[in-house]
SEVEX-736296 format. One line per 4 residues: their letters; for each residue x, y, z of C-alpha. Coordinates in Angstrom, 3 decimals. Layout:
N
A = X:Y:Z | ...;
END
This chain:
284
MTEL = 0.000:0.000:0.000 | 1.407:3.402:-0.958 | 1.036:6.538:1.130 | -2.332:8.184:0.690;
RFVE = -2.118:11.501:-1.087 | -3.722:14.795:-0.184 | -4.968:16.908:-3.081 | -6.015:20.547:-3.192;
QLRD = -8.352:20.550:-6.179 | -11.120:18.373:-7.564 | -9.707:18.901:-11.065 | -6.662:16.861:-10.005;
VVAG = -8.680:13.651:-9.599 | -11.472:13.778:-12.202 | -9.557:12.940:-15.364 | -11.509:10.022:-16.781;
VDVV = -14.506:10.640:-14.482 | -17.936:11.237:-16.030 | -20.207:10.966:-12.985 | -19.763:12.280:-9.442;
LSDI = -21.925:10.965:-6.610 | -21.502:13.635:-3.952 | -22.526:13.551:-0.337 | -24.345:16.706:0.782;
WGVV = -24.076:17.277:4.531 | -20.414:17.891:5.406 | -19.380:18.336:1.769 | -21.793:20.928:0.322;
HNGL = -23.102:22.431:3.579 | -22.906:21.954:7.359 | -26.597:22.215:8.133 | -26.449:25.957:8.713;
ESFP = -24.628:27.354:5.701 | -23.427:26.216:2.294 | -19.798:25.926:1.221 | -19.519:28.181:-1.867;
EACA = -16.252:26.668:-3.101 | -17.728:23.161:-2.989 | -20.793:24.288:-4.937 | -18.552:26.010:-7.478;
ALHA = -16.411:22.858:-7.841 | -19.410:20.683:-8.658 | -20.680:23.304:-11.098 | -17.277:23.435:-12.803;
FRER = -17.291:19.640:-13.193 | -20.721:19.852:-14.820 | -19.524:22.627:-17.124 | -16.873:20.221:-18.414;
GGTV = -19.550:17.680:-19.343 | -19.751:15.751:-16.081 | -22.919:14.701:-14.277 | -23.383:15.320:-10.547;
ILIT = -25.870:13.310:-8.505 | -26.214:14.341:-4.878 | -26.579:11.204:-2.768 | -27.809:11.776:0.760;
NAPR = -28.981:9.966:3.858 | -31.566:12.688:4.452 | -34.807:11.028:5.650 | -36.901:13.212:3.339;
PADS = -37.934:13.104:-0.337 | -35.587:14.619:-2.908 | -37.816:17.648:-3.491 | -37.723:18.465:0.228;
VQRQ = -33.936:18.120:0.186 | -33.796:20.534:-2.734 | -35.867:23.098:-0.842 | -33.409:22.938:2.036;
LRKL = -30.474:23.319:-0.361 | -32.051:26.423:-1.847 | -32.572:27.927:1.614 | -28.871:27.356:2.281;
HVPD = -28.010:29.013:-1.065 | -26.735:25.881:-2.795 | -27.270:26.702:-6.505 | -29.385:24.341:-8.596;
ESYD = -26.573:24.518:-11.161 | -24.313:22.548:-8.789 | -26.024:19.235:-9.510 | -28.170:17.266:-11.951;
GIVS = -30.252:15.245:-9.504 | -30.749:14.108:-5.922 | -31.208:10.610:-4.497 | -32.240:10.413:-0.842;
SGDL = -32.638:7.608:1.649 | -36.038:9.155:2.356 | -37.229:8.291:-1.146 | -36.096:4.686:-0.746;
TRHF = -37.895:4.459:2.603 | -41.045:5.825:0.998 | -40.828:3.045:-1.576 | -40.807:0.480:1.250;
VAGH = -43.836:2.079:2.918 | -45.726:2.226:-0.390 | -45.055:-1.488:-0.830 | -46.691:-2.326:2.523;
PGQK = -50.124:-0.637:2.277 | -52.407:-0.795:5.289 | -49.708:-1.801:7.763 | -49.469:0.259:10.937;
IFWL = -46.392:2.424:11.451 | -44.775:3.828:14.559 | -42.907:6.892:13.345 | -39.837:7.784:15.385;
GPER = -38.426:11.153:14.391 | -38.824:14.934:14.522 | -41.808:16.737:13.032 | -39.581:18.370:10.411;
DGSI = -39.257:14.970:8.697 | -43.006:14.716:8.104 | -42.575:15.044:4.341 | -41.393:11.416:4.250;
HRGL = -45.073:10.426:4.580 | -46.451:12.892:2.037 | -48.960:11.265:-0.305 | -48.632:7.809:1.266;
DPVL = -51.608:7.975:3.691 | -49.729:6.080:6.405 | -51.509:4.509:9.364 | -49.541:6.077:12.234;
VGIE = -50.005:4.453:15.642 | -48.232:3.999:18.954 | -45.461:1.461:19.304 | -47.774:-0.971:21.086;
EADY = -49.983:-1.247:17.968 | -47.426:-0.937:15.192 | -46.432:-3.513:12.577 | -43.073:-1.819:12.092;
IVCT = -41.092:1.316:12.950 | -39.962:4.032:10.557 | -37.065:5.894:12.187 | -36.089:9.221:10.630;
GLFD = -34.191:10.482:13.670 | -34.497:11.362:17.328 | -37.527:13.268:18.584 | -35.159:15.977:19.905;
DETE = -31.663:15.697:18.447 | -30.550:18.873:20.231 | -30.661:17.220:23.637 | -31.057:13.443:23.203;
SAED = -28.846:10.483:22.316 | -29.666:6.913:21.320 | -29.416:5.821:24.954 | -32.568:7.798:25.705;
YRAM = -34.395:5.250:23.514 | -33.075:2.051:25.081 | -36.307:1.239:26.948 | -38.369:1.944:23.828;
MLAA = -36.136:-0.275:21.702 | -36.311:-3.093:24.253 | -40.110:-2.887:24.081 | -39.974:-2.950:20.268;
RERH = -37.691:-5.972:20.310 | -40.121:-7.826:22.563 | -42.766:-7.306:19.867 | -40.317:-8.320:17.115;
LPLI = -40.922:-5.067:15.243 | -38.731:-4.406:12.191 | -37.135:-0.948:12.274 | -36.811:0.821:8.931;
CANP = -33.891:3.243:9.232 | -34.355:6.186:6.885 | -30.956:7.696:7.720 | -28.055:5.329:8.505;
DIVV = -25.803:8.211:9.638 | -24.753:8.010:13.288 | -23.945:11.732:13.534 | -23.854:14.788:11.276;
ERGD = -22.459:18.271:11.656 | -24.771:21.080:12.630 | -22.591:24.146:12.585 | -19.669:23.260:14.850;
RLIY = -21.480:20.454:16.718 | -22.163:16.783:16.022 | -25.838:15.770:16.203 | -27.109:12.190:16.538;
CAGA = -29.141:10.708:13.669 | -31.465:7.752:13.071 | -28.501:5.453:12.511 | -27.537:5.771:16.173;
IAEL = -30.916:4.391:17.259 | -30.855:1.718:14.546 | -27.449:0.477:15.660 | -28.642:0.346:19.274;
YREL = -31.690:-1.666:18.196 | -29.490:-4.048:16.231 | -27.190:-4.505:19.231 | -30.268:-5.406:21.291;
GGEV = -31.188:-8.087:18.776 | -33.800:-6.149:16.808 | -34.293:-6.421:13.040 | -33.143:-3.337:11.111;
IFYG = -33.595:-2.537:7.429 | -31.312:0.298:6.345 | -31.971:2.647:3.427 | -29.155:4.943:2.384;
KPHR = -25.370:4.861:2.388 | -23.420:2.571:2.742 | -26.070:0.171:1.451 | -26.188:-0.736:-2.217;
PIYE = -29.748:0.329:-3.252 | -29.039:4.064:-2.970 | -25.992:3.724:-5.252 | -27.959:1.682:-7.757;
RAVA = -30.610:4.389:-7.914 | -27.981:7.134:-8.209 | -26.179:5.574:-11.182 | -29.555:4.818:-12.809;
LAAE = -30.497:8.496:-12.463 | -27.126:9.491:-13.937 | -27.792:7.149:-16.876 | -31.148:8.859:-17.434;
QRGA = -29.376:12.229:-17.488 | -26.578:11.095:-19.783 | -28.598:8.814:-22.048 | -26.498:5.732:-21.286;
PTPL = -24.976:3.905:-18.297 | -21.547:4.990:-17.090 | -18.910:2.305:-16.388 | -18.141:2.187:-12.660;
PRVL = -14.432:3.098:-13.128 | -15.689:6.447:-14.469 | -17.822:7.142:-11.387 | -16.371:8.959:-8.347;
AIGD = -17.976:9.253:-4.915 | -17.244:12.247:-2.670 | -17.943:12.169:1.054 | -16.761:12.802:4.597;
SVRT = -17.790:9.635:6.467 | -15.710:6.457:6.682 | -18.719:4.425:7.783 | -21.163:5.549:5.081;
DLAG = -19.456:7.343:2.174 | -16.180:5.440:1.994 | -17.574:2.025:2.910 | -20.510:2.506:0.547;
AHGF = -18.299:3.489:-2.373 | -15.972:0.546:-1.764 | -18.876:-1.865:-1.497 | -20.331:-0.600:-4.756;
GINC = -16.979:-0.778:-6.542 | -16.216:2.901:-7.132 | -13.464:5.269:-6.016 | -14.018:7.817:-3.248;
LFIT = -12.542:11.262:-2.687 | -12.589:11.732:1.081 | -13.260:15.185:2.579 | -11.461:15.586:5.905;
RGIH = -13.105:18.740:7.260 | -16.355:16.917:8.089 | -17.234:14.582:10.935 | -13.695:13.105:11.073;
AGDF = -11.968:16.510:11.218 | -10.333:15.750:14.577 | -8.557:12.703:13.132 | -6.790:14.850:10.544;
EGID = -5.874:17.931:12.573 | -2.395:19.038:11.524 | -1.850:16.028:9.228 | -0.760:16.549:5.627;
QLDP = 0.474:13.003:4.898 | -0.465:9.498:6.028 | 1.752:6.423:6.116 | 0.354:3.007:5.132;
ASVK = -0.238:1.917:8.750 | -2.238:5.059:9.521 | -4.242:4.648:6.325 | -5.224:1.118:7.313;
ELFG = -6.136:2.181:10.863 | -8.273:5.143:9.791 | -9.913:3.770:6.673 | -9.520:0.025:6.230;
HPPL = -10.103:0.392:2.495 | -8.324:3.616:1.488 | -9.972:6.341:-0.582 | -8.583:7.555:-3.888;
ALMR = -7.296:10.722:-2.202 | -7.951:13.135:0.650 | -9.021:16.758:0.379 | -9.661:19.081:3.310;
ELRW = -12.647:20.757:1.658 | -14.064:20.452:-1.811 | -12.835:23.041:-4.300 | -12.214:23.055:-8.044;
END
């Protein structure tokens, strides 16, 4: 294994790349504000004939994600399409009509149910759980849900995780996500179905959307993932068979403080399967 390289510009790693699958939170914005240089880099790649699909573990439909991006001043010209874990979760719900759902998540994620006419009930009546997050991610952690998850396990309820992320950035803080509860439930012996990165279905949908945009499928060696999470972005890209450009300023920023080069042992410890290259923040 050679030393992993740091690069300063996206243009240095996209020769021979036709499609970029870019993470959103931590790469394009931090939940409070957009990163203008990252948006400009994706736009520049598109200007050169590339296709950009934003691939996100947001537990909301793609149109809701786009509305949030616009509020954060992420230009529409930065991307060609959006694939969200929320859309994949909606597909599961639509395929199980009439079943009763216990929805675990904040009110702001209500758009995940739009147009589906779900039967929402308490956990004691539910056929399965849809988890989009914590009820109050400002103050709670997964441990606050241990008793609830034990009760769900006793009823053998499947938990549909609409956001496999454990944490995300919100400004300068890390906030717990649905993935933290899902992992707790799995540790307790509960059944979990994950939608989103690092699981294969979201990548399959993203490359299919890129093929619709480009008029033909793109060979996987010409597809590049961009992300800031080892557990979701890097593992998902590796599992799908594509390269990953890893952004270090996101949720793993503390691991890279003051580091401008990594030896093979450090690469293996941090990543397991190494990314194509590291970049502090996305820029053209």
